[in-house]
One Martini backbone bead per residue (centre of mass of N, CA, C, O) as a GRO file, in nm:
protein
  131
    1MET     BB    1  -5.523   6.075  -3.061
    2GLU     BB    2  -5.543   6.278  -2.803
    3ALA     BB    3  -5.408   6.541  -2.696
    4HIS     BB    4  -5.238   6.687  -2.397
    5PRO     BB    5  -5.167   6.998  -2.232
    6LYS     BB    6  -5.187   7.012  -1.919
    7ILE     BB    7  -5.463   7.161  -1.866
    8GLU     BB    8  -5.695   7.362  -1.679
    9GLU     BB    9  -6.034   7.371  -1.766
   10PRO     BB   10  -6.366   7.383  -1.734
   11ASP     BB   11  -6.413   7.224  -2.040
   12HIS     BB   12  -6.181   7.019  -1.975
   13LYS     BB   13  -6.101   6.707  -2.026
   14PRO     BB   14  -5.913   6.433  -1.872
   15TYR     BB   15  -5.703   6.332  -2.069
   16ALA     BB   16  -5.478   6.064  -2.128
   17ASP     BB   17  -5.147   5.985  -2.184
   18LEU     BB   18  -5.168   5.678  -2.152
   19ALA     BB   19  -5.324   5.617  -2.416
   20VAL     BB   20  -5.105   5.733  -2.600
   21GLN     BB   21  -4.880   5.545  -2.514
   22GLY     BB   22  -5.022   5.294  -2.625
   23ALA     BB   23  -5.012   5.382  -2.921
   24PHE     BB   24  -4.702   5.390  -2.939
   25TYR     BB   25  -4.658   5.095  -2.877
   26ILE     BB   26  -4.821   4.979  -3.113
   27ARG     BB   27  -4.655   5.111  -3.331
   28GLY     BB   28  -4.376   4.976  -3.242
   29ILE     BB   29  -4.519   4.671  -3.310
   30ASN     BB   30  -4.716   4.689  -3.557
   31GLY     BB   31  -4.991   4.753  -3.481
   32ASP     BB   32  -5.337   4.841  -3.454
   33GLU     BB   33  -5.388   5.165  -3.401
   34ARG     BB   34  -5.676   5.215  -3.498
   35ALA     BB   35  -5.818   5.002  -3.327
   36TYR     BB   36  -5.732   5.120  -3.061
   37ASN     BB   37  -5.855   5.400  -3.089
   38GLU     BB   38  -6.147   5.298  -3.126
   39ARG     BB   39  -6.165   5.140  -2.856
   40VAL     BB   40  -6.101   5.378  -2.667
   41TYR     BB   41  -6.323   5.564  -2.754
   42LYS     BB   42  -6.553   5.376  -2.672
   43ALA     BB   43  -6.478   5.346  -2.374
   44ILE     BB   44  -6.501   5.652  -2.306
   45PHE     BB   45  -6.770   5.766  -2.477
   46GLU     BB   46  -6.970   5.507  -2.443
   47GLU     BB   47  -6.877   5.347  -2.162
   48ARG     BB   48  -6.744   5.539  -1.945
   49MET     BB   49  -6.443   5.511  -1.914
   50LYS     BB   50  -6.118   5.530  -1.797
   51ALA     BB   51  -5.828   5.662  -1.945
   52ASP     BB   52  -5.638   5.620  -1.664
   53ASP     BB   53  -5.694   5.306  -1.678
   54ILE     BB   54  -5.505   5.039  -1.726
   55SER     BB   55  -5.720   4.811  -1.745
   56VAL     BB   56  -5.873   4.935  -1.981
   57LEU     BB   57  -5.637   4.948  -2.187
   58VAL     BB   58  -5.566   4.650  -2.181
   59LYS     BB   59  -5.838   4.549  -2.281
   60CYS     BB   60  -5.831   4.695  -2.550
   61ALA     BB   61  -5.571   4.563  -2.656
   62GLU     BB   62  -5.657   4.266  -2.627
   63GLU     BB   63  -5.908   4.287  -2.826
   64ILE     BB   64  -5.677   4.347  -3.072
   65GLY     BB   65  -5.417   4.139  -3.006
   66ILE     BB   66  -5.260   4.229  -2.758
   67ASP     BB   67  -5.030   4.182  -2.529
   68ALA     BB   68  -5.107   4.242  -2.208
   69ALA     BB   69  -4.838   4.233  -2.048
   70ALA     BB   70  -4.668   4.413  -2.237
   71PHE     BB   71  -4.854   4.659  -2.232
   72GLU     BB   72  -4.852   4.709  -1.928
   73ALA     BB   73  -4.547   4.746  -1.902
   74ALA     BB   74  -4.532   4.995  -2.087
   75LEU     BB   75  -4.716   5.177  -1.912
   76LYS     BB   76  -4.547   5.145  -1.641
   77GLY     BB   77  -4.284   5.276  -1.764
   78ALA     BB   78  -4.341   5.578  -1.840
   79ASN     BB   79  -4.271   5.674  -2.153
   80TYR     BB   80  -4.327   6.024  -2.253
   81GLU     BB   81  -4.164   6.142  -2.492
   82LYS     BB   82  -4.360   6.108  -2.736
   83VAL     BB   83  -4.596   6.255  -2.611
   84GLN     BB   84  -4.456   6.528  -2.576
   85GLU     BB   85  -4.389   6.568  -2.873
   86ALA     BB   86  -4.685   6.565  -2.969
   87ASN     BB   87  -4.783   6.800  -2.798
   88ASP     BB   88  -4.587   7.009  -2.909
   89TYR     BB   89  -4.681   6.987  -3.201
   90ALA     BB   90  -4.974   7.072  -3.152
   91TYR     BB   91  -4.941   7.333  -2.960
   92GLU     BB   92  -4.678   7.480  -3.056
   93ALA     BB   93  -4.645   7.438  -3.372
   94ASN     BB   94  -4.990   7.446  -3.440
   95LYS     BB   95  -5.202   7.566  -3.240
   96ILE     BB   96  -5.367   7.321  -3.104
   97TRP     BB   97  -5.660   7.329  -2.863
   98CYS     BB   98  -5.878   7.175  -3.043
   99VAL     BB   99  -6.114   6.919  -3.105
  100PRO     BB  100  -6.129   6.938  -3.410
  101SER     BB  101  -5.843   7.007  -3.619
  102PHE     BB  102  -5.740   7.173  -3.927
  103VAL     BB  103  -5.463   7.131  -4.165
  104CYS     BB  104  -5.388   7.307  -4.491
  105GLY     BB  105  -5.134   7.452  -4.497
  106GLU     BB  106  -5.272   7.774  -4.449
  107LYS     BB  107  -5.519   7.624  -4.363
  108ARG     BB  108  -5.796   7.649  -4.120
  109LEU     BB  109  -5.983   7.443  -3.870
  110ASP     BB  110  -6.130   7.537  -3.574
  111ALA     BB  111  -6.252   7.445  -3.300
  112VAL     BB  112  -6.500   7.450  -3.056
  113GLY     BB  113  -6.537   7.426  -2.742
  114GLY     BB  114  -6.780   7.172  -2.707
  115VAL     BB  115  -6.853   7.162  -3.038
  116GLY     BB  116  -6.665   7.198  -3.290
  117VAL     BB  117  -6.774   7.101  -3.611
  118THR     BB  118  -6.936   7.129  -3.892
  119PRO     BB  119  -7.014   6.976  -4.179
  120GLU     BB  120  -6.999   7.236  -4.347
  121GLN     BB  121  -6.720   7.329  -4.262
  122LEU     BB  122  -6.572   7.077  -4.361
  123ASP     BB  123  -6.656   7.084  -4.655
  124THR     BB  124  -6.533   7.362  -4.717
  125PHE     BB  125  -6.245   7.300  -4.636
  126LEU     BB  126  -6.197   7.060  -4.830
  127ALA     BB  127  -6.259   7.212  -5.090
  128ASP     BB  128  -6.036   7.430  -5.052
  129CYS     BB  129  -5.793   7.230  -5.014
  130CYS     BB  130  -5.833   7.034  -5.280
  131CYS     BB  131  -5.865   7.289  -5.513
   0.00000   0.00000   0.00000
């Protein structure tokens, strides 16, 4: 899940901490967090649904076998402590402001806002990091 720095920039899309909170809930019940992330990604970027709409997130969770009522209750409880910790880790501790960004030891590959990284850049980074 993408972290959200809670900043407004002209090219920054308003990703919701609510979706991230859902991922933390699913992790906490040993659910399939990857399936949830993939389903939410599809809902937002392919189906153009709203990431901050609880009904969209509940539907995503339900489709991967999560109890809808319990999931909705967890989102409405709005416990964002873990989300804030994750945001602080990404932005403050690692200085990651754009996704995808990669860190391997002292090596970094930072994306360019609205552009990302090229396959060639990623291949070079992984080759340098792994060898």
